[in-house]
N, C-alpha and C positions, 0 to 999 in steps of 0.2 A: 504494499499499500504506500502511495506517495505521502510524503511529509505535507502537513496542513501548512498552507501559506496565507500570509496576510492578504486581506483584500488590497487591491491595487486600483488607484484612480489616475487616469489621464486627463488633466485639466489645461486650459489654455489660456494664453495672454490675450486672445482676441476670439471673434468669430472666424471660422474657416482657416483656423490654424493647422488642421489636419488631425483632430483629436479622434473623430470617428475612424479614420483610417488606421492610425495608430493603435487604437483600441481593438480594431479588427486584426492587425497583424499580431498583437500579443496574444488575442484569444487563439489563434491558429498555432503560435509558437508554444503556449501552455499545453494545447492539445498535443502537439507533436512530441513534446516531452513527457507524455503520459499522465498529464493532469486531466482534470475534468471540469474546465473553466465554463463560465456563464457570463454573459454581458448584463450590465445594468445601468440605466439612466433614470434618475428619479423624476425628471421633468424634460420632456422634449417639446419643441415647437416645431411643427412641420406638416405640410400637406401630404407628404409621402407617408403612407401608413400600410399597414399590413394586417390581415385577418389571422388570428391564432387558431391552432386546432380545437381549443375550447369555445371558439365563437367570440373571442374579444378582439380588440384593436389596440395596436401599438405602433411606435415610429418604426418606418422601414429600416432605419440605420440599426437598430436592436435586432431586427429579424435577420439582417445581413450578418450581423456579429454573431448571432445564433447559429447561423448556417456555417460560419466559420468554425464554430465549436463543434459541428456536426450534431446539434441538439435542436428539438422542436422549439419554437418561440413561444414564450409564454407572457401573459400580461404583467407578471411580477417583474419582468425585465424593463418595464417602462410604465410604471403606475399611474403617471400623469402625462397625458398628452394634450397639447393645445393646437387646435387646427383653425387658423384664421378663416373667418367667414367673410371679412371685409378689413378695411384699414383700421378699424377701431374695435373690433371685438372677435372672439374666438369661441368655437366649441370646446368644452372642457371634457375630456375623455378621462374617466377615473376607473382604475382597474378594468380597462377594457371597454367600459360601457359609457355612452353619452350621459353626462350629469348635468347638461345645461349650457346656455350661451352666455358669456360675460363680457363686457368691455374690458379694455387694458386697464383703464382707471380703477374699475372695481376690483379686478383680479389682483393687481399688484398693490392696490391700496387698503385692502382689508386684511390686516395682519392675522386676525383670528381664524379666517378662512384658511390662510396660508399655513398656520400652525396645524390645522387639521389635516390638510393635504401631505404636510411633511410627516405626520405620524403614519398616515397610509403608506408613504413611500418607504419609511423605516421598517413597517411591518412586512411589506414586500420583499425588501432587502434581507430581512431575517429568515423569511420562508426560503428564499433562494439559497442562502449560505448552508442551510442544513443539508443540501443535496449537492452542491457543486464546490469545487476548489481549484483555483481561486475564483472569486466574483471579481470582474474586470469592470470598473465603473467609469463612466465617462462623464465629464463636466460639461458646462454650457456656456458659451460665450467666453466672457472674460471672468476670472476668479477675483478680480479687485473692483467690481462695481460698487463703489461706496454708497450710492443712493439706494441700492438693492440689498444691502447686505443683511439688514434685520429680517428681510423676507425671503432670503435665499434657501431654497430646499434642494438644490442640485450640486452646488460646487463644495466648497470647504465646509460648510455645515454638515453635509452628508458624509463627506471624508471624516469628520471628527466623530460623528456617530458610529461610522463603521470602523473606525481605526484604521483606514486605508492608507497605505504608503502611497504617496502622491508624486506623480511626475509632471513637470510643467512644460507643455509643448509649445514652442514658439515658431512663427512663420518667419524664416529669415529672407524670404523672396519679397516680401512687401516692405522691407527696410525697417530700420529703428530697433533691432532686435536687442540691442543692449539696454536701451530705455525701457522697452516693453517687458523684458525679463526682470531687470532690476527694480523697475517701478511696481510691477505686479507682485513681487515678493515683499518688497519693503512696505506696501500698504496693507498687508495682512497683519492681524495681531499675532502676538507671540505664539499662542497655542495653535494656530493654523499654519504659521510659518514652520513650525517645527515638523509639520507632516510632510513638507516638501523635502524629497529625499534625492531628486535628481532633475536635470533639465535636458529636455529633448530639443535640439535645433532641427526643425523640418524644412523640406524643400531647398536645400542648398544646391546651387547650380555650380558646375565646374569641379575644379581640384579640391578635394576636401581637405588637404594639408594647408591650403591658403588660410584656413580658419584656426589654425593651431594656436596662433596668438591670440585670437578672439576667444577661443576656448579657456585659454589661461587666464585672460582678464576677466571673463565672467565668473569663473570659479572664485577668482581672488575678490571680486565685488561682492559675491553672494555668499561665499562660504559653502556652496553647494556644488557637487560635481557635475559636469556636463557628461551625460552617460551615453548620448547618442547624437550623432549628425546624420541624418538620413537624407540621401540624395533627392533631387527632384527627379522624378521620373514620368515617363509617357507610356512606357511599354507594359505597364501593369494595369489592368482594368478592374477596378472595384466600383461597384455602384455608388454614385455621388448623392447626397441627401440635399444639398443646397441648390435651389433653382436658379440662383445667380449664374450658375455655369451655362444655362441653357442658351442664353443670348449670344454666347461665344461660339456656339457650334458652327461649323462652316456652312455657309448658304448656298454657295455657288453649285450650278449643275456640273454633275461629274459623269462624264461618258464612261460606257462600259459597265456601270453599276445601276441598280434600280434606285432612283432618287426617290426618298420618302419625305414628305413634308409633315411635321407635326404642328398643328395649329397652337401658337402659343397664346394661351388663355391667360386672363389676369389672375383667375382662380385655380389655375392648373393644379391638379393633384395626381399623385402616382405617376410621375413622367418615368419613374424606373420600369413601367411596363415596356419601354422602348430601348432599354439599355441593351437588350439582346440584338436590336437592330444596328446598334453601333459597333457591336463585336462581330457580327456576321459579315464577312467581306463582300457578299453579294449585295448589299445594300449600302447607300450613302443616305445619311439621316441627318435632317436639321430641323430646327424649331424656328417659325416665323409668324408673324401677323401682317406680312407684307402681301398685297394682292399679287403683285408681279411674281414674287418669289414662290408663292403657293402655286400659281398657275403653271410654273415649270415643272412641277413634281410628277412622277409616274403615279405615285400612291399619296393620298392625302389622308391623314389620320386625325379625327377629332378625339381629344384625350378626355380623361376625367376632369371634373371640377367641383370645387367646394360650393360653387353658387352657379348652377346651371342656368337659371334665367337671366342673371345678370350678365353672365357671359355671352349667352345668346343674344341678347340685346346689344352687346358691344360689337358682336360679329356683323349684326345687320348694319350698325352705324359705320363701321369701317370698311364695309365693302367684301369683308371676307365671306360671309354667307353666300352673296351673288356669286363669288369666285368659286365656292365649293360646288354651288348648283351648276354652274357652267362646265366645270370639270367632270361632273357626273354625266352630263349630257354629251361631253365629248368622249366618254368611254373610258375615263381614268377611274381607277379604284378608289372608292371612298370607304373608309371604315371608321366605325365609332365604337368607344368603349367607355362604359359607365355613363357619365355626363354627356359625353359626345354621342353615345348611343341613344340618350333621351332626346338630344337636340335633333337628331335625323328624323324624328317622328312628325306627325302632322300638327301635333298639339301638345303643350305642356300646361297642366292645371296645378294651381297651387292654393286651394280653397282655405287652408288654415294659416297661410302667411309663413310657411316654413322658411322660406328663402328671402321673403321681403313682402312688399307692398302689392306687387304685380300677381294677379290672380289667375290670368289666362294669358298665354303668348303662343302664336303660331310657330310651329318648328320648321325645319328646312323641308320637310315633305318628300324626303327621299324613301322613308319606309312608311308602311300604313299601319301606323300605332300611334297611341297617345300615351302619356305619363301624367299620373296624378301624384304630386308630392305627398309624403307622409311623414308624420314625426318620429316614427320608429325607424330606427337604423338597422340594416341588415348587415351583418359581419359574419362570414362563414367561409370555410375553406370547401372547395368542391373538387371532385373527381368526376370526369365526364368524357363523353366521345364527341369529337368534332365532326359535324355533318355525318357523312355515311362512313367515316374511317373508323376501323376497329381498334385503334390504338387508344389505350386509356391515358388521359390528359389531366393535368393538374392546373388549378386556378383558384382564385378567391374572390369573393365580393365584399364591397363596403359601399353601401349606397342608401339613400333615403329616397323612396318613390317606388311606385309600381308601374310597370308598363304593360299595356294591353292592346289586342288587335283592334283596329278601326275599320269601320265600313265593311264588315263581313269579310275581312280579308283572310285568306287560308293560313293555317299554321305552317311556317317554315322555319323551324328552329335552327340556331347555329350550334347549339350544344344540347346533348341528351345526358342528364346527370344520373348518376348510379341509383339515386332515390326515385327515379322516374320522372322527376321535374324537367322541364325544358327551359332553355334561356335563349334570348336573342332573336334576330330575325335575318334570315338570309334571302335577300333579293335575287342575287346571283352572284358569281365570282367577282364582280366589281363593285358591289354595294351590299355591304352587311354591317351588323353591329350587335354587340352584347354586353352584359354586365360585368363580364369575367376579367378581371385584372390578372395579369400573368398569362393570358391566353397565348401570346406570342412567344413565350419561353417554351413552348412545345414544338419540337422539330417538324412534325408533320403539318402543323398549322403554318409554320414558315415555309415549307415546301410548297403549300398550296397558294401562299402570297406570291411565290416566285412564279408560278404557272402563267404562261402567256408572256413572259419576258425573256429575252435572249441576255445572259450575263457571261462575263468572261470567266468567273469563278462559279461553277454551278455546283460545287461539293456541299453535301448537306452539313448542317451545323449542329453540334451537340453542345447546348448551352450549359448543361449540367456539368459535364466533364471540363468544359472551358473554366467555368467558375472554380472548381476544385483546384485547377492548375493556377489560377490567379492568386487565390488564398495561399497556396504554397509558395509562389513567387514572391509574394509580398511578405510573407514570414521569413523567408531566406534573406531577402534584402534587409529587413530591419534588424534581424538577428546578426548579420555581418556586421553592421555599423553600430552595433550597441554593445555595451559592456554588460554581457548577460550574467556574468559571474558576480558582478556587483548587484544587479537586479534581483538575482535569487538569494543573494546574501541578505539584502535589507527585507526581502519578503519571508525569509525563513528565520529571522531573529525571534527570539521567544515569543510564540504566537500568543496573542491576547486579543480576544474579540470583546469589546467594550460593551457594556450593557447601560450605557447612559440613560438617565431617567428621560423618559419621552415627554414631549410637551403635551400639555393637557389639553384635550379638544375643547372648543367652545360648546356650551350648552346646545343642544339641537344639531350639532354636527354641522355639516356644511350647509348652513341655511341658506346660502345663495343659490344653492342648486334645487331648493325644493320646488 
């Protein structure tokens, strides 16, 4: 039996420092070294989510990290998830279930509610640590947001409660690494500063030896060792969580490949549905809300949305809706997933105002169906057969609303689930949609997507094997550039799992969610 390790947290000097990727790397490193790791993030804010086997919802990053650990994702790995519905408010997912919508002011300004959420987060962590070794925690944003310190449930307060050995991740590529590292550490109170056992310099371009002097200076300034300098890499493909990367995807038409345009929605969710298209050499994928760029694509995909009605209204206003309809008439392939699937119908109704004040909105009219928004959210993992193919596929659903046939249209489902239920509508090879996230991760679905096109590289793509290879490549790279002897030494020091007194929940519990 492997020695019990202390929990380990990877916190950051800023957002997008690379915490999620580093966390994923160490999940696979610990697994390869014979441990039984599991990821944990007390609170995540993301429109990329995943349905767990028990029917809950967590951030997609924690699902990816669980995959790196080769374990099933569980709601305990991300007990609090915030899904922005607009610029001012978010849906709160607590222990995998919707608990209500809340404005940012109400969420961050109500300390008693944050205490109750922190108690839930700590309880989830305790449940995980009974089974897994070690727990690999991820922080959020910067560890030194002074105005949020007393309401923090994700960073150093969680590290203190867990007794987690903490490593500070800094993005050297954006500049200012000395100030960001030194300032982040110095702004911590002594008890939190004591948890920082190492510094990880991430995204270093060029000759690593050029930072030898910088490493020495950082260690002298902080008194904390620089345990890792991770090179900037492009050849390892791990799902990205932050949607800011989408607008940087190359938009030009590439000859010899199938050009896929994913409509860039304001409230786009689960863009990881299309990661497989970026990895498969048969496709060239880009995100756009430009009419001309979308018109050049061979395939147009309408993705999921956290506010389908608002995004459909925006598509009508900016001309994208008309461009999609023109592309359909020209014989191009149009596919909708989840919210995009809802948009493809003749009508969307929202009688209870789930998404806002608009009660009825015409759809794109590509599929003979109408959708009625409902307050209850569906979160489920599915096994299904795609069209008439006998290969058993995997996918998952996260949506609010029920879609039904309109005007006496015949049933033409995209998928038949193992429980006998059907999903989606298949007009023909060039026009179909469904609720199933992850449907494109199945190789038989990808091969059907390729049908009708001539591509230079026609080899089938095994996404599951590809992802396994990427996790191992990432782990090998991080291991090569990390003082793993030191990491294990600080994790193996006399193990102590503190049982600090939990905060007292306010009377009535999470009253803002009632």
